[in-house]
N, C-alpha and C positions, 0 to 999 in steps of 0.2 A: 049403605054400600058408596051412592054419591059423594055425601057427605067425606068421608074418608079421600076420596079421588082430588079432590077439591083441596086437602090441606094439602097430600103431595104437589100438586102445581104451583102449590106459595113458595112452597120450600123451596126449589128448585131454582127460582129466577131469585132470591135471596141468596145462594151459593156463589152462583158465580157475581153478581156484582159486587162481592165481598173479596174474591177474589182478583179483580179485574184492576182496581186502585194500587193493590199493593206489588204489581209486575209493572206499572204504569212508572210508578214510585223506584223502584229500582233503575230502569230504565234511565230515568230523568239524572238521576244521581249518579250511573257511570259515566252517562255520557256530560253532565257537568265537569267530573273529577278528570277523564283525560282530556277537556279542556285546559283545565287550570296545569296540567301536569303538564303538557306540552309545551311552553313557552320556556318554561323549565328547563327541559330537554335541550331543546334547541339550544339556551343561553351557553350549557354544560357544553355543550359539543362545540361551540364555538370558540368559549374558551379555553379548552384541548387543543383546539387546531392553532387557535393564536399560541400557549404555550409550546406546543412542539414545534411552530414554525421559530418562535424565541428560542428553544434549545439548537437550533442546525441554522443558526441565522449565518454561520460560518460557511455556510453550505451555499449559499446564494449571493451574498456580503462580503467582499473583499477588505473594503476600510469606506468610511465617512470621511467624507473632507467639509468643513463647514457646511454639515448637514447632509451637502449630497454626496449618496453611496456610489461604492466603484464595485460593479458587481463582479462577484467571479468570475462570468462567463467573457465579460472581457478583460481581465488579466489574462485568464487559460487564452486568449485569442493573440493577444502581446506578448505572451510567450514561445507559441507555438508558432509565432513569426521572425522572434527571433534567438530561437535554441530548437526549431520544433525538430528538426533534420538531425542534428546532434541529439538530443534524447531521442526518439524513434530509434536511430541508429544503434545509440547505447541498451536502447529496451531489447529490441530485436537480439543482440548479441548476447547478452544476458539471454534470454530466454533459448537461443539456441545451445549455449555452454550447459544452460539446465538439462534441455533434453538429452542433450547429447551425454551427458553425466549419467541422466536415468538410464539411460539403454546399454550404457557398459556398467551398469551398479557401480558407479562409483557414488560417495558419499563423503562428505567431510563432519567431523562431532564439532560438539560445542568444547572438546577440551580443545581440537586442532584452532579450532578459533582463536576461543583465547590466548591460547600458548604464540599464536603467532600476535593476535595484540599488543600483550606483554613484548616482546620481542620487538616489535616496532618503537613502542613508548621507549623500552631501554633504549633502542639505539639513538632516539630523538633527543634523550635527556643525557648521552653520553655526547652529543653538539650541542647541550646549553638548551633547547629547547623542550616543550611538554606535545604531547600528543594534541592535549584540545586547541594549542599555538598553530600548530601544525593543517589541522581540518577547518579553523575558521578562516585560514589563508587560504583557502580549498572551496572556504564557501560551505563542506560538510559540516554534519553535524555527529557527535560522540554516539546518539542512537542508529544510525545509517550505517556506522562505521565496520561492524561489524558481519553486517550481511556483505557490504566488497570484500575483505577478508574471506567472508566463505569463496565469493566466485571465484575470486583469484586463485584459493589452493584449486577448488576443483577444474581449474585449468589449467593448475599446474599439474595433475594429477592427470590430465587429458592429454597434455603433452609428453609426459615422461620426463624421466632421468638426462639430464643433455650434460654429456661429457666436453672435456676441455681438454686438450694435450700439451703436455709441454711447452712442445715447440711453438703453438697458435697461444701460451702466455707471454712467451721469448719476443716473437714477433708485436703483437702488443704492445708491449711495454716499449720495444725499440721506436716504435710508429708514433707512441704517446708520453714518450718519457717525458717532456715538459710539463704532463698536466699531474706528474705525481710532485709531492712535496722531495726536495731536493735531502734533507735531514732522514727521512723514511729507511726504514731499513728491509734489504732484499727481500726478507721474508713476508714482509708488511705487503709492498708494491706486488710480491706475485700475487697473494691470496688476493686483493685488491682485484688484481688485474682479471685471477680467474673468475671470480664472483662477477663481475661485469662482462666478462664476453659468456658466461654462463645466462646472465639476462638475456643478452642481446640474441642470444640463439632458441631461449626461451618465446622470446616475442617473435621471432621469426618465423618459429615450428608453430606458434598458437596465431600467427595471419595466417597460413597457409590453412590450417585448420580450419578457421571461420572463414575464408573463400570456397574452402569446399561445403562446408556446411549451407553456405548461403547458397550455393550451386543448386546443391541436391534438393533445401529446402524450397516448400511449396508457400508462399508470402503475398499474401493480396492487405495491399494498403487502402483503407477506406476515406484517408484525410489526407489533401492535399498540401503540403509542407515545403 
């Protein structure tokens, strides 16, 4: 009986000693592997960040002159100094018109915008000028023009139809007869005069509306221009 107990006591240490080295070996290998992978992971992150910054370089740099960068922030600051008030006023006006149109459930479709753009383009063509030339002269792009037309049509719908009487047309022609071509037909002169009067009345009505909207609106400015 004593001999059997001694055999069991010998077997137990042999099992423990055989498992410990294998556990240490696995721990060492995992630590080594993580140490090897870490520099590669950091390098990949750095490369990814540099790639994103390269794609978004125009967000930070506006131009480079002989290796010296002009930051986008400096460009924005100069633009704010030169035309900041005018641009801010335009953006406020645009927002007020869109808000009032939404409040009244007034919309302008893409078809209406395209029709108005074509109308303007045809009118310029009749005068020997293209739409692109007219926009370039005003520093505008063809891509932004439909949005301006949409805003103009919204403003016209907010103001509503403007009526002009025959007496107003006759008085306008009498006061501005030197501004019309001498060889123009009477009906053409009246049509042109009526159109000009309608535009003037619409502009006056729009200014009155904008003054009321600005008075009633709560506008908070965070930029001193």
